[in-house]
N, C-alpha and C positions, 0 to 999 in steps of 0.2 A: 563762483567759489572764491573764498577769501584765502589768500596765500599767507602761511605763517612763516616767520623767519626769525632766527636767533640774532637779533640786532646786535651789532658790535663785532660779529665775525671773529670772535676769539682774541680781540685786541688785548694785549697785555699778558697773554698766556705763554707766548713763545719762550722756550728755554727756562721756564719756571718749574721749580720742584714743588709738587703738590702731594701732600700726605692725605690719603683718602681712606677714612675709617668707615666701615660698614657694620651695622649691628643687625640683630635678628628680627627683622620685620618683613612682611610680604613685599614692601617696596624695595627690598634688596635687588629684585630683578630690574627695577628702573635704574638703580645705581650702576649696574653694568653698562647701560647705555650712556649715562652721564659721564662715567669714568672714561669710556672709549672716546667720547666727544672731546673731552679735555685733551686727551692724547693727540687726537686728530688736529687740534689747534696748536700743537707744538709743545705742549707741556710734558714734563716727565711726571708720571703719576705712580705713586707707590701705594698699593692697596694693603690695608690692615683689617682683618676680619675678627669678629668675636666668634666663639664656638657656635653660638646660635645662628649667626649670619651664615656660617658654612653649611648649615642644614637647609637653607633656602637656595643659595647659589654656591657652588663649590669654589674653593680657592684657586683651582686650576683654571676656571673660567676667567676670574679676575686677572690672574697672572698672564693668561694668553692675550686678553684685551689690552693690558697695560704694557706687555712685553717686559715685565718686571716681576721679581719674586713677590708673591702674595704672602704677607706675614700673618701668622695665626697664633703660634705657641710661644709664650714668653720663655719657655724652657727648651727652645729649639736645640737639637743636638749639634748643629753646625757651630764650631768654635768661633766663627766670625760674627755670630749673632749674640754673643754674651752680653754686649752692651747696646744691642739694637734699640732697646727702649729709650736710651739716652741719645745715641748718635744719630739715628734717623730723624727725629724731630729737629735736631740742630740744623740739618740741611734743608728743612722745609721752608719755602717762601709762603706757603699757605697750608692750613690744616683744616680739612672739612670732615664732618661726620654726617653721612648720608646713606641710608636714613638713620635718624637718631631716635631710639626707642625711649619710652618713659624710664626704663631701667638705666639706660646709659646716661640720661640727663640727671637722674638722681645720684648716680655714682660720681659723675663729673662735678656736680654742684657741691658735693660733700667731701671731695678729696679722696674717694675710695678708688684704689688702684689694684684690683684683684685679677686683671688680665692684661695682655699686652697693649690693647688699645687704650684702656683707661690709664695705664702707666705712662703711655706716650702723651696723653692729654695733660697729665700732671707735670711731665717733664718739659712740655712745650712752653716757650717763653712769650709767645705771641697770643693773639686772639684766635680762638677756634670758632669755625663756622658750623653751627649745629642746624640740621634740617630735620625737624621732628616729623615723625609719621607714626600714627597710632589711632586707636578708636577714639571718637570724639569725647566719650565719657571719661576716658583715661586722660585725654589732653586737658579737659576742663577741671579735672580733679584738683582741689586746692593744693595737694602735695606736689603735683606736677607744676602747677603755676608758681608755687613758692620756689621750686628748684630752678625754674626758668629765670625768675627774678634774681636769684642768687648768682646764676651764671652771668647774667648781664651786669650785675654789680661787680663781678670779678673781671669784667672787661671783655667777655666773650660775646659773640653774636648769635642769637637764636632767632632764626627766620620763622615768621608766623606760617603755619601750614595752611594749605588751601582748604576751601570748604566744598563739600560735595559728598558723593557716595563713597564709602570706604569698602574694603574687601568683604566684610561681614554683611554688607547691605545697609548698615546704618547710615544716616545722613548727618552731616555736621562738619565742624572744623577738625581736621586731622589728616587729610591727604597730603602726601609729599608734593611740594610745589612743582610746577611744570619746569621743563628744562630751561626755558627762557629766563625765568626768575632765578633759578639756580645759577645759571651762567653769569647773570648780572652781579649776583652777590660775590661770586668768586673773582670776577674781573675787578669789581669795585674794591675788593680787599687788597688787590695788587697794584692799584693805580693811586697816584697822589690825588689830593682833593683841593685843587686851586680854586674851584668854584663853590666850595662849601659855604652855605648860608646865603648864596645868591639866588634870586628869583629870575628865571629865564623863560621867555615866551618864544616858542618856535611855531611857525606856520609851515604847512606841508601839503603837497598834492595839488590837484587842479581844482577849478570850480566848474560848475555846470550852469549854463544860462538857458532857461527853458524857451523853446519856440512854441510848443503846445504840450499837452499832457504826455506825449510820446517822444518828442524830439528835443534835442538840446545842442548848444554849442559848447565845446570844451577843447582840451588840448591833450598832448601826449604825456604829461607829467604823471609819474607813478607814485610819487611821494617818498621814494627810497632815500634821497639825499636828506630830506627833512627828518625822516624817521631816524636815520643814522645819527644826525646831529642831536636830536632829542635824547637818544640813548646815550651818546657820549657825554652830554651835559649831566645826565643823571649819574653816570659812572664817576664823573669828576666832582660830584658832591652837590650839584645844584638842585633846587626845587623847580621842576619843569612843568610848564603849562604848554600843552600841544593843541593847536587848532588845526584840524585837518579837513581837507575837502574829500570828496568821494574817491576812494581808491580800492584796488583789489588786494591790497596788503593789509595784514593785521598790524595795527600800530603797536609800538613798544609800550610797556607798562610804565606810565609816568604818574606824577602826582595829580594832575588835572588834565582830562582829555575832553575837548569840545569838538563836535562834528558839525560841519556846515555844508551847504550845497552851493550857494551862489556867491558871487563877488560881494553883493550887498550884505549877505549874512556874515561873510568873512570880515568885512569892514566893521560891522557892528560889534562882532565878538572881540576883535582886536582893540577897537576903540574903548571898550569897557574895561579890559584887563591891563592894557599896556602901561598905564600910569603907575601901577604898583611894581613894575618889573625893573630889574637892574640891567637886563640885557634883552633886546628884541632881535630875533633872527628871522628874517622874512624869506624863507625858501619857497613858499607856495607860488605856483604859477597861476596867478589870478587873471581872469579874463579882462582884457582891456575894454571890451565892448559887450553889450547885452541887447537883445531885441527890444525895440521901443514898445512893441505891443506883443503880448503873449495871448495866444488863442486859448480859450477855455475848453475847446473841443479839438479833436484831431483834425488837422487840415487835410482835406481830401484832394486828390489829383483832379477829380472831375469838376471841382469848384473853379479850377483855373483853365480847364480845357487844354489847348496846346500852348498856352502862354507860360512864360517863365514865372517862377514865384520870386518876388522881390521882398527881402526882409530888411526893414530899416533898423539900423543899429545906433545905439547911443553910448556915450562913454560911461564907464563905471567909475566909481570913486577910486582915486589913486591912493592906496593904503600906505605905501612906503613914503610917498610925498607928504601925506597927512602926519605920519609919525615923525618924520624928519623935521617938520616945522612946528610940532607941538611937544617935542621931547623936553625933558629936563636936562640940565647941564651934566648931571651925574650918570645919565643913561648911556649905554653903549648900543648903537644901532648897526646891524649888519644887513646889507641888502644883497640880492642875487640878480645876475644879469645873464640871460641866455641869448646868444647872437649867432648869426650865420655868416657874417662878414664884418670886416673892420672892427674887430673885437675891442681893442683898447680905445679907439676913437669913439665908438658908440658908448662904451662904458664911462668914459670921461664926461660925455654929454649928460648921461644919466646922473652922474655924481654931481655935476654942476647944478642940476635941477632938483636933486634930492640929496642934500648933504648928509652923508652917513659916515660912520667911523671906518667901516670896511665894506668894500663892494667886491663880491666874489663873482667873477665872470668866466664864462666858458663858451667856446665855439662848438655848438652841438653838431657841426658837420665833421668834426675830427673823430677819428676812429677811437671808440671806447669812451667818448666824452659826450654823452647825450642823455635823452630821456630813457627811462626804463632799463638802464644798464647798471651793472654792479661796480663799474669803475667810473672815474671822472678825471679830467685834467683842467685845472683852473689857473687863472691869474687873479691876484688880489691887489686892489687899489686902495690905498690908505689916504685919509684926509682929503686933500684937494686933488688927488690923482697923480701927484708928482712922484710919489713912491709906489713902485710896482714890484710885486713878488710873484714869480712864476713857479708853480709847483708841477712836478712830473705826474704822469699818469699813475694813478694808484686806486686801490679799492675805495669805495665811498665810506666804508667804515674807518679806514686809515685817514682819509681826508677829513672826516668829521672830527677826529681826535686832533689832527694838525690845526684845524681851524679854531677849535675850542681852546687849545693851548695859546693861540695868538689872541683870542678874545680875553683870556684871563690876564694877559699882560697889559691890556688896556684899562682894566678895572682899578 
């Protein structure tokens, strides 16, 4: 079973004020989950519903999930709400409309403010994130497409809906995006973009070296660190190419995804794309050795009787070494180093043999700092290894952001 995860773990959401508009579509029930998830990541979320949205999910539900007043009526009898349509948007760090119906898009694109939500959209001085959800025919209608184009020209963000089956049974583009993409767009709007315009290659996960059609040699790498880094790069504005080995995790949604199995396949994939990259980040745990001979059929125990089975291994291509010696002077190369003893000493030896700009090393025997964990504790060696920075134990999501901020300073 492939495990799905919201990569980024809510980075950038803590203590942020998010204005959350909900319009009258069947996907309003999903908005309840999305809103609650933002709150769980530490954001203050203020729900604003249209009258039609309240017919799908009640304001009380959104109020309970947000632990905030759910706004609905522009003419609320509460005296403190007289200027809510002006004051609430002023405090918002981010304004999302999810789901955004065709009606809402049309009003927002043409400056119509006939309810509380559209009035707030008009009063908000930043970019609003619209997440459309509607029947595919409505979405493809030229009027809707013109309104989307208008909104984008006004500086707003309209996220392309997903393709699939919608509530009425029709197939096509119009489904509300999944939470992972929604979360990325919200996080991305709240974070600076130091990597904007940069092309970054990230490798992640293990490789598998076949012994026969059934068995293989591999390692304990889950791909989590590499996936978090790929996600962080995308959030910070980069165009990300992710080359991954076989993992049980669903990878983040990046610009280009390449899947490989063996060390040789990983090498060929990296070799082909790395010359076009501004940054190469080698988090993958690539096998150092592979069987010299691969059996075409399953090896049977009876074939060897009581004798041990000896497998001759040969070295694989050292990808980081190849990159470090064939790079351009403008490229930034980041390597990773997992050790069980003499961390800094072994890391310096690796750095001397494979000159990279940053070598991120960790002792996998330390508590919370190893394979298949959600946390990590690393030391960073720069240049010739004379400069060392030690980072405390933190989530891999936080660590990814810390590392990418350091990478951006090297560009």
